[in-house]
N, C-alpha and C positions, 0 to 999 in steps of 0.2 A: 296774220300778220304780213305786210307787204315787206318783198324783199326786193333789192336792186343787186345784180350779178354784173359785175362788169368782167369784161375778156378782151383780149388780142393785144396786150401789150409786151414790152419784150426790149432788146437791145438793137439799134440801128444806127448806121453810120450818117455824119451828116448828110444832108441832101437825099433820104432817103425816105421811106414811106411807112407807115402805119394804121391799119384801122383798128378802132376801139367799136365795142359793142356793149350794149347794156340791155339786159332783158329784167322787166320788170313782172312779179309773181305775188302771189296772195291777197289778189284782189277778192271784195267780196262780191257778188252776184249782182249786177245791173249797174256797177261802177262804171262811169264814163271815165276813161283813162285820157281822152282826149282834152278835159278839162280842164288841165294843170299843164304846166310848164316843166319840160324835161330839160336836163343837159348836161355838162360839164362842167368842172372844176378841177384845178389842179393847184399840188402845193410843193412849188420848187424849193433845193436847200436855200435855207436862212432867210424864206420868204413866208408870208403869208398865203393862207388858201385864196384864190383867184378864180374869177369866171373866167371860161375859156370859150364858152359856144351855149347860147340857149335856146331852145325851139318851142315855141307857142301855137297850137293848130292853127292855121287860117291866118300867120302872122310871118313876116321875114323873120328870119332868124338874127341873134345875137350875137357878135364877136368881139372879142378882145382888141384892141388895136394890134397886139404882137403875132396874133395869129390871122388877120385878115386876109385873105387873098392865098392862105396855106391850107385852111383847115375848113372842113364842111361839116356841118352837122345835117342829119336828116331824120324823122322820126316815122315810125311806123305803128299807126295807133292801131289796127289788126294784130298784128304779132307783138303789141306794148312794148317795143324796143325802142332805144335811139341808137344812132351809130356816127360816130366821127371818123373822118378819113382828115389824117393828115399827112400833107405833102410837105417835100421840102425841109425836112424837119434839122433844127438846127440844136445846137449842145444846150442853148438855156431851155430849150422845150423839156430838158429831163426834169423829171419830178413823179409824184402819185398824182394820179388822174382818178377824180371820183365822178360817179355819176350822181347826179340829183334828179330826184322828181319829188315837185312840190318840197315837202319839209324832211323827205328822207333823203338818206344817203346811203351808198354803197360802202363796201368796205373799201376800195381804192385798188387801183392796179399800177406796177411801176412802169413807166416808161424811160428808157436811158436812151442818151444820144452821144455816140462818140466823134471825138474830132479827127 
């Protein structure tokens, strides 16, 4: 059973930084992790879940306009993980952040940015 486990969330003041990590496990032997897209989505209060950033191997990352220039995503295929570096955080970045790999989702992790 494929599992995605997020870590690194928490509470930070506006203008601060956080780093989210997601580790994938439960793959069958020989599975090509780098064949599929991995990334981060978030659900902020009162809104639907939205894309934050995704990364497909060998391609440029894809970012939401709202985080462009502030967030950076990178994946480590050897470690089967993805990381989201979030800088200059704003209160509107508050929400539950979900790791997604192909059609699989993590349970989510809370990020709270205070003003």
